[in-house]
C-alpha positions as a Markdown table, in Angstrom:
| # | Residue | x | y | z |
|---|---|---|---|---|
| 1 | Met | 112.9 | -113.0 | 73.7 |
| 2 | Gln | 109.2 | -112.6 | 73.0 |
| 3 | Pro | 108.0 | -113.1 | 69.4 |
| 4 | Leu | 108.6 | -110.1 | 67.3 |
| 5 | Gln | 105.4 | -108.1 | 66.7 |
| 6 | Asn | 106.2 | -104.6 | 65.6 |
| 7 | Val | 108.0 | -105.1 | 62.3 |
| 8 | Tyr | 109.0 | -102.0 | 60.4 |
| 9 | Leu | 110.5 | -101.8 | 56.9 |
| 10 | Cys | 112.6 | -99.0 | 55.5 |
| 11 | Gly | 113.0 | -99.2 | 51.7 |
| 12 | Leu | 110.5 | -100.7 | 49.2 |
| 13 | Gly | 112.9 | -101.6 | 46.4 |
| 14 | Ala | 113.0 | -105.1 | 45.0 |
| 15 | Leu | 114.1 | -106.8 | 48.2 |
| 16 | Gly | 112.1 | -104.7 | 50.6 |
| 17 | Gly | 108.9 | -105.2 | 48.6 |
| 18 | Met | 109.5 | -108.9 | 48.1 |
| 19 | Tyr | 109.8 | -109.5 | 51.8 |
| 20 | Ala | 107.0 | -107.1 | 52.7 |
| 21 | Ser | 104.7 | -109.2 | 50.5 |
| 22 | Arg | 105.6 | -112.3 | 52.6 |
| 23 | Phe | 104.9 | -110.5 | 55.9 |
| 24 | Tyr | 101.5 | -109.3 | 54.6 |
| 25 | Ala | 100.6 | -112.6 | 52.9 |
| 26 | Thr | 101.2 | -114.6 | 56.1 |
| 27 | Gly | 99.4 | -112.3 | 58.5 |
| 28 | Val | 102.4 | -111.0 | 60.5 |
| 29 | Glu | 100.8 | -108.2 | 62.6 |
| 30 | Asn | 101.7 | -104.6 | 62.7 |
| 31 | Val | 104.0 | -104.5 | 59.7 |
| 32 | Lys | 104.6 | -100.9 | 58.7 |
| 33 | Val | 106.8 | -99.0 | 56.2 |
| 34 | Ile | 108.9 | -96.1 | 57.4 |
| 35 | Ala | 109.3 | -93.3 | 54.9 |
| 36 | Asp | 109.2 | -89.5 | 54.6 |
| 37 | Pro | 105.8 | -87.9 | 54.0 |
| 38 | Glu | 106.5 | -87.3 | 50.2 |
| 39 | Arg | 107.5 | -90.9 | 49.6 |
| 40 | Ile | 104.4 | -92.1 | 51.6 |
| 41 | Arg | 102.2 | -89.9 | 49.3 |
| 42 | Arg | 103.8 | -91.5 | 46.2 |
| 43 | Tyr | 103.4 | -95.0 | 47.6 |
| 44 | Arg | 99.7 | -94.3 | 48.4 |
| 45 | Asp | 99.1 | -92.8 | 44.9 |
| 46 | Gln | 100.9 | -95.4 | 42.9 |
| 47 | Gly | 100.8 | -98.4 | 45.1 |
| 48 | Ile | 103.5 | -101.2 | 45.1 |
| 49 | Ser | 102.7 | -104.5 | 43.4 |
| 50 | Val | 104.6 | -107.7 | 43.9 |
| 51 | Asn | 104.1 | -110.4 | 41.2 |
| 52 | Gly | 101.0 | -108.6 | 40.2 |
| 53 | Cys | 99.4 | -108.2 | 43.6 |
| 54 | Arg | 99.1 | -104.8 | 45.2 |
| 55 | Leu | 100.5 | -104.7 | 48.8 |
| 56 | Pro | 98.1 | -103.5 | 51.6 |
| 57 | Leu | 100.7 | -101.1 | 52.9 |
| 58 | Ser | 100.6 | -99.2 | 56.2 |
| 59 | Phe | 103.0 | -96.3 | 56.8 |
| 60 | Leu | 105.0 | -94.5 | 59.5 |
| 61 | Ala | 106.5 | -91.0 | 59.0 |
| 62 | Pro | 109.4 | -90.0 | 61.3 |
| 63 | Gly | 107.1 | -87.7 | 63.3 |
| 64 | Asp | 104.3 | -90.3 | 63.9 |
| 65 | Ala | 103.6 | -91.7 | 67.3 |
| 66 | Ala | 104.0 | -95.5 | 67.2 |
| 67 | Pro | 105.4 | -98.3 | 69.4 |
| 68 | Val | 109.2 | -98.8 | 69.3 |
| 69 | Ala | 110.1 | -101.4 | 66.7 |
| 70 | Asp | 110.9 | -105.0 | 67.6 |
| 71 | Leu | 112.6 | -105.4 | 64.3 |
| 72 | Ile | 113.6 | -102.9 | 61.6 |
| 73 | Val | 114.5 | -104.3 | 58.2 |
| 74 | Ile | 116.5 | -101.7 | 56.1 |
| 75 | Gly | 116.5 | -102.4 | 52.4 |
| 76 | Val | 117.7 | -99.3 | 50.7 |
| 77 | Lys | 120.7 | -98.6 | 48.4 |
| 78 | Trp | 124.0 | -97.6 | 50.0 |
| 79 | His | 123.7 | -93.9 | 49.0 |
| 80 | Gln | 120.3 | -93.8 | 50.7 |
| 81 | Leu | 121.5 | -95.2 | 54.0 |
| 82 | Gln | 122.0 | -91.9 | 55.9 |
| 83 | Gln | 118.5 | -90.9 | 55.1 |
| 84 | Ala | 117.2 | -94.3 | 56.2 |
| 85 | Ile | 119.0 | -93.9 | 59.5 |
| 86 | Thr | 117.4 | -90.5 | 60.1 |
| 87 | Glu | 113.9 | -92.0 | 59.3 |
| 88 | Val | 114.2 | -95.1 | 61.5 |
| 89 | Arg | 115.8 | -93.3 | 64.5 |
| 90 | Pro | 112.5 | -92.3 | 66.3 |
| 91 | Phe | 111.4 | -96.0 | 66.3 |
| 92 | Val | 114.6 | -97.5 | 67.7 |
| 93 | Gly | 114.7 | -98.7 | 71.3 |
| 94 | Glu | 117.2 | -100.6 | 73.4 |
| 95 | Gln | 115.8 | -104.0 | 72.4 |
| 96 | Thr | 115.2 | -103.1 | 68.7 |
| 97 | Ile | 116.8 | -105.6 | 66.3 |
| 98 | Ile | 118.0 | -104.2 | 63.0 |
| 99 | Leu | 118.7 | -106.2 | 59.9 |
| 100 | Ser | 120.5 | -104.4 | 57.1 |
| 101 | Leu | 119.9 | -106.0 | 53.7 |
| 102 | Leu | 122.3 | -103.6 | 52.0 |
| 103 | Asn | 125.1 | -104.9 | 49.8 |
| 104 | Gly | 128.7 | -104.4 | 50.9 |
| 105 | Ile | 130.5 | -105.1 | 54.2 |
| 106 | Asp | 130.1 | -101.8 | 56.1 |
| 107 | Ser | 126.4 | -101.0 | 56.6 |
| 108 | Glu | 126.1 | -102.7 | 60.0 |
| 109 | Glu | 129.0 | -100.8 | 61.4 |
| 110 | Val | 127.6 | -97.5 | 60.1 |
| 111 | Ile | 124.1 | -98.1 | 61.4 |
| 112 | Gly | 125.4 | -99.1 | 64.9 |
| 113 | Arg | 127.6 | -96.1 | 65.1 |
| 114 | Glu | 125.1 | -93.6 | 63.8 |
| 115 | Leu | 122.2 | -94.9 | 66.0 |
| 116 | Gly | 124.4 | -95.5 | 69.1 |
| 117 | Ile | 123.2 | -99.0 | 69.5 |
| 118 | Ala | 124.7 | -102.5 | 69.8 |
| 119 | Gln | 126.0 | -104.0 | 66.6 |
| 120 | Pro | 123.0 | -104.9 | 64.3 |
| 121 | Leu | 122.8 | -108.5 | 63.2 |
| 122 | Tyr | 124.8 | -109.1 | 60.1 |
| 123 | Ser | 122.7 | -110.1 | 57.1 |
| 124 | Phe | 122.5 | -110.3 | 53.4 |
| 125 | Val | 120.2 | -111.7 | 50.7 |
| 126 | Val | 121.3 | -114.4 | 48.2 |
| 127 | Glu | 119.7 | -116.5 | 45.4 |
| 128 | Thr | 117.0 | -114.1 | 44.3 |
| 129 | Asp | 116.2 | -112.6 | 40.9 |
| 130 | Ala | 113.9 | -109.9 | 42.2 |
| 131 | Gly | 113.7 | -106.7 | 40.1 |
| 132 | Arg | 111.7 | -103.5 | 40.3 |
| 133 | Arg | 110.4 | -101.3 | 37.4 |
| 134 | Gly | 108.5 | -98.3 | 38.6 |
| 135 | Ser | 106.0 | -99.5 | 41.2 |
| 136 | Asp | 106.0 | -103.1 | 40.0 |
| 137 | Ile | 108.3 | -105.8 | 41.6 |
| 138 | Glu | 108.7 | -109.2 | 40.2 |
| 139 | Tyr | 110.6 | -112.3 | 41.2 |
| 140 | Gln | 110.7 | -116.0 | 40.4 |
| 141 | Thr | 113.1 | -117.0 | 43.2 |
| 142 | Leu | 112.3 | -115.8 | 46.7 |
| 143 | Gly | 115.7 | -114.8 | 48.2 |
| 144 | Thr | 117.3 | -116.4 | 51.2 |
| 145 | Ile | 118.2 | -114.1 | 54.0 |
| 146 | Val | 121.6 | -115.1 | 55.6 |
| 147 | Phe | 121.9 | -113.6 | 59.0 |
| 148 | Gly | 123.3 | -113.8 | 62.5 |
| 149 | Glu | 125.9 | -112.7 | 65.1 |
| 150 | Pro | 129.5 | -112.8 | 64.0 |
| 151 | Arg | 129.6 | -116.4 | 65.4 |
| 152 | Asn | 126.5 | -118.6 | 65.6 |
| 153 | Thr | 127.7 | -121.9 | 67.1 |
| 154 | Thr | 125.3 | -121.0 | 69.9 |
| 155 | Ile | 122.1 | -119.2 | 68.8 |
| 156 | Ser | 121.6 | -115.9 | 70.6 |
| 157 | Pro | 118.1 | -114.9 | 71.7 |
| 158 | Arg | 117.8 | -112.2 | 69.1 |
| 159 | Val | 118.8 | -114.5 | 66.3 |
| 160 | Ala | 116.3 | -117.1 | 67.6 |
| 161 | Ala | 113.6 | -114.4 | 67.5 |
| 162 | Val | 114.3 | -113.4 | 63.9 |
| 163 | Arg | 114.4 | -117.1 | 63.0 |
| 164 | Glu | 110.9 | -117.6 | 64.5 |
| 165 | Leu | 109.5 | -114.6 | 62.5 |
| 166 | Phe | 111.0 | -115.8 | 59.2 |
| 167 | Glu | 109.5 | -119.3 | 59.8 |
| 168 | Arg | 106.1 | -117.6 | 60.5 |
| 169 | Ala | 106.4 | -115.6 | 57.3 |
| 170 | Gly | 107.7 | -118.4 | 55.1 |
| 171 | Ile | 111.0 | -116.6 | 54.3 |
| 172 | Pro | 114.0 | -118.8 | 53.5 |
| 173 | Tyr | 116.9 | -118.2 | 55.8 |
| 174 | Arg | 120.4 | -119.5 | 56.8 |
| 175 | Ile | 122.3 | -118.9 | 60.0 |
| 176 | Pro | 126.0 | -119.7 | 59.3 |
| 177 | Asp | 128.4 | -120.6 | 62.1 |
| 178 | Asp | 130.9 | -118.0 | 60.7 |
| 179 | Met | 128.8 | -115.0 | 59.6 |
| 180 | Leu | 131.7 | -112.7 | 58.8 |
| 181 | Arg | 133.1 | -115.3 | 56.4 |
| 182 | Ala | 129.7 | -115.6 | 54.8 |
| 183 | Leu | 129.4 | -111.8 | 54.5 |
| 184 | Trp | 132.7 | -111.6 | 52.7 |
| 185 | Trp | 131.7 | -114.4 | 50.4 |
| 186 | Lys | 128.5 | -112.5 | 49.4 |
| 187 | Phe | 130.7 | -109.4 | 49.0 |
| 188 | Met | 132.9 | -111.4 | 46.6 |
| 189 | Leu | 129.9 | -112.6 | 44.6 |
| 190 | Asn | 128.6 | -109.0 | 44.2 |
| 191 | Val | 132.1 | -107.7 | 43.2 |
| 192 | Gly | 132.3 | -110.4 | 40.5 |
| 193 | Met | 128.8 | -110.3 | 39.2 |
| 194 | Asn | 127.4 | -106.7 | 39.5 |
| 195 | Pro | 130.0 | -104.6 | 37.6 |
| 196 | Thr | 130.7 | -107.2 | 34.9 |
| 197 | Ser | 127.0 | -107.7 | 34.2 |
| 198 | Ala | 126.4 | -104.0 | 34.0 |
| 199 | Ile | 129.3 | -103.3 | 31.6 |
| 200 | Met | 128.3 | -106.2 | 29.4 |
| 201 | Gly | 124.6 | -105.5 | 29.5 |
| 202 | Ala | 124.3 | -109.2 | 30.4 |
| 203 | Pro | 121.4 | -110.9 | 32.2 |
| 204 | Tyr | 122.1 | -114.0 | 34.3 |
| 205 | Gly | 121.6 | -116.2 | 31.2 |
| 206 | Arg | 124.9 | -114.9 | 29.7 |
| 207 | Phe | 126.8 | -116.0 | 32.8 |
| 208 | Gln | 125.1 | -119.4 | 32.6 |
| 209 | Lys | 126.3 | -120.0 | 29.1 |
| 210 | Ser | 129.5 | -118.0 | 28.5 |
| 211 | Ala | 132.8 | -119.3 | 29.7 |
| 212 | Glu | 134.3 | -115.8 | 29.0 |
| 213 | Ala | 131.7 | -114.1 | 31.1 |
| 214 | Arg | 132.4 | -116.5 | 34.0 |
| 215 | Arg | 136.1 | -115.9 | 33.6 |
| 216 | Cys | 135.6 | -112.1 | 34.0 |
| 217 | Val | 133.7 | -112.9 | 37.3 |
| 218 | Arg | 136.6 | -115.0 | 38.5 |
| 219 | Met | 139.2 | -112.3 | 37.7 |
| 220 | Ala | 137.4 | -109.7 | 39.9 |
| 221 | Cys | 136.7 | -112.2 | 42.7 |
| 222 | Arg | 140.3 | -113.4 | 43.0 |
| 223 | Glu | 141.3 | -109.9 | 44.1 |
| 224 | Val | 138.8 | -110.2 | 47.0 |
| 225 | Leu | 140.4 | -113.6 | 47.9 |
| 226 | Gln | 143.8 | -111.9 | 48.2 |
| 227 | Ile | 142.5 | -109.2 | 50.5 |
| 228 | Ala | 140.5 | -111.6 | 52.6 |
| 229 | Glu | 143.6 | -113.7 | 53.2 |
| 230 | Lys | 145.4 | -110.5 | 54.5 |
| 231 | Ile | 142.6 | -109.9 | 57.1 |
| 232 | Gly | 142.1 | -113.5 | 58.2 |
| 233 | Ile | 138.9 | -114.3 | 56.3 |
| 234 | Ala | 139.1 | -117.9 | 55.1 |
| 235 | Leu | 137.9 | -117.7 | 51.5 |
| 236 | Ser | 139.3 | -119.9 | 48.7 |
| 237 | Glu | 139.0 | -120.7 | 45.0 |
| 238 | Glu | 136.2 | -123.2 | 45.9 |
| 239 | Asp | 134.2 | -120.2 | 47.2 |
| 240 | Ile | 134.3 | -118.7 | 43.8 |
| 241 | Asp | 133.2 | -122.0 | 42.3 |
| 242 | Ala | 130.2 | -121.9 | 44.6 |
| 243 | Ile | 128.9 | -118.7 | 43.0 |
| 244 | Phe | 128.1 | -120.3 | 39.6 |
| 245 | Pro | 125.5 | -122.9 | 40.7 |
| 246 | Ile | 123.5 | -120.1 | 42.4 |
| 247 | Ile | 123.6 | -118.0 | 39.1 |
| 248 | Asp | 122.7 | -121.1 | 37.1 |
| 249 | Arg | 119.4 | -121.5 | 39.2 |
| 250 | Leu | 118.2 | -117.9 | 38.5 |
| 251 | Ala | 115.8 | -117.0 | 35.7 |
| 252 | Pro | 118.1 | -116.4 | 32.7 |
| 253 | Glu | 116.3 | -113.2 | 31.6 |
| 254 | Lys | 116.6 | -111.6 | 35.0 |
| 255 | Lys | 119.4 | -109.0 | 35.8 |
| 256 | Thr | 121.7 | -108.0 | 38.6 |
| 257 | Ser | 120.7 | -104.8 | 40.6 |
| 258 | Met | 123.6 | -102.9 | 39.0 |
| 259 | Leu | 122.5 | -103.7 | 35.5 |
| 260 | Gln | 119.0 | -102.6 | 36.4 |
| 261 | Asp | 120.4 | -99.4 | 37.7 |
| 262 | Val | 122.5 | -98.7 | 34.6 |
| 263 | Glu | 119.6 | -99.4 | 32.3 |
| 264 | Ala | 117.4 | -97.0 | 34.4 |
| 265 | His | 120.2 | -94.4 | 34.5 |
| 266 | Arg | 120.3 | -94.6 | 38.3 |
| 267 | Lys | 123.3 | -94.1 | 40.6 |
| 268 | Thr | 124.9 | -97.5 | 41.1 |
| 269 | Glu | 126.6 | -99.0 | 44.1 |
| 270 | Ile | 130.0 | -99.3 | 42.4 |
| 271 | Glu | 131.8 | -97.6 | 45.3 |
| 272 | Ile | 130.9 | -100.4 | 47.7 |
| 273 | Phe | 131.9 | -103.2 | 45.2 |
| 274 | Ala | 134.9 | -102.4 | 43.0 |
| 275 | Gly | 135.6 | -99.2 | 44.9 |
| 276 | Ala | 135.8 | -101.0 | 48.2 |
| 277 | Val | 138.1 | -103.6 | 46.8 |
| 278 | Val | 140.4 | -100.9 | 45.4 |
| 279 | Glu | 140.4 | -99.1 | 48.8 |
| 280 | Gln | 141.0 | -102.4 | 50.8 |
| 281 | Gly | 143.8 | -103.3 | 48.3 |
| 282 | Arg | 145.6 | -100.1 | 48.9 |
| 283 | Arg | 145.2 | -100.5 | 52.7 |
| 284 | His | 146.6 | -104.1 | 52.7 |
| 285 | Gly | 149.1 | -103.9 | 49.9 |
| 286 | Val | 147.2 | -105.9 | 47.3 |
| 287 | Ala | 147.1 | -105.0 | 43.7 |
| 288 | Thr | 143.6 | -104.7 | 42.3 |
| 289 | Pro | 143.9 | -103.8 | 38.6 |
| 290 | Val | 140.7 | -105.7 | 37.6 |
| 291 | Asn | 138.5 | -103.9 | 40.1 |
| 292 | Glu | 140.1 | -100.5 | 39.4 |
| 293 | Leu | 139.2 | -101.0 | 35.7 |
| 294 | Leu | 135.6 | -102.0 | 36.6 |
| 295 | Leu | 135.4 | -99.0 | 38.9 |
| 296 | Asn | 136.5 | -96.6 | 36.2 |
| 297 | Met | 134.2 | -98.1 | 33.6 |
| 298 | Ile | 131.1 | -98.0 | 35.7 |
| 299 | Ser | 131.9 | -94.4 | 36.8 |
| 300 | Cys | 132.3 | -93.5 | 33.1 |
| 301 | Ile | 128.9 | -95.0 | 32.3 |
| 302 | Glu | 127.3 | -93.0 | 35.1 |
| 303 | Gln | 128.9 | -89.8 | 33.9 |
| 304 | Asn | 127.4 | -90.4 | 30.4 |
| 305 | Tyr | 123.8 | -90.9 | 31.5 |
| 306 | Pro | 121.5 | -88.7 | 29.5 |
| 307 | Ala | 120.8 | -85.4 | 31.2 |
| 308 | Val | 117.4 | -85.2 | 32.9 |
| 309 | Pro | 115.5 | -82.2 | 31.4 |
| 310 | Arg | 114.6 | -79.5 | 33.7 |
| 311 | His | 110.9 | -78.6 | 34.2 |
| 312 | Gly | 109.9 | -76.2 | 31.5 |
| 313 | Ala | 112.9 | -76.9 | 29.3 |
């Protein structure tokens, strides 16, 4: 494949903004942000800053005329995925590569089905402490994008094209031989870390020091191990062990995305973490009491967010 030129982003949360800053800083040409007109207006009015530097953003609305994308990077929350699919649809062609940085294990299947395209590359982000407050994004550790076809013992042309782009932009990446195993490992990490941190109100530093906090992570992760065994994904207790050196390298005051959501009284992604474990457990005959408890606790926290006052109230 030719080098990727038309690179479009959908979603400027912590991850989307962090990688947008790398594309702009390294001179990748024709980088644009896809969004609806109202969101574009807000971005233009407020700006997006990453580590104190305002991004020189260019935008595309769904009705705009523009070349078909070579690569679309989707970096929204799970409950925003359907809107993102609608917004990117006009810019998707037969050769467009799509990378979904969403958490969970289902977004690639949903995107492929909804857009009627070949399976997007699998991808996820690990080892980042990026966070967003308002229009300001900060990170100390630039996340690694893990991506690829389901199997990568031979590198496909589209994987090679994305690899070349990431090398141009200085974005850390990994291409595992067994991408599905890697995807389930990241799912297990999220299942263990996100709900427990949000319930405890605990930044990464708590999990770096507290044996009890780490034990809670292990309890949630072990239910994922049991499900993975049922469906032929080769995860083990050693894969749970591998979570903690990553957590130990992150800035201790930084927080998981779910804790950030809870503190900001935003909808969390609990349904694709603990909720997905509970659903998969029922499907495969695996008891999931730890994740059922986490699901109920986070749902209760969401239900008790302060009511947003109506205008004029």
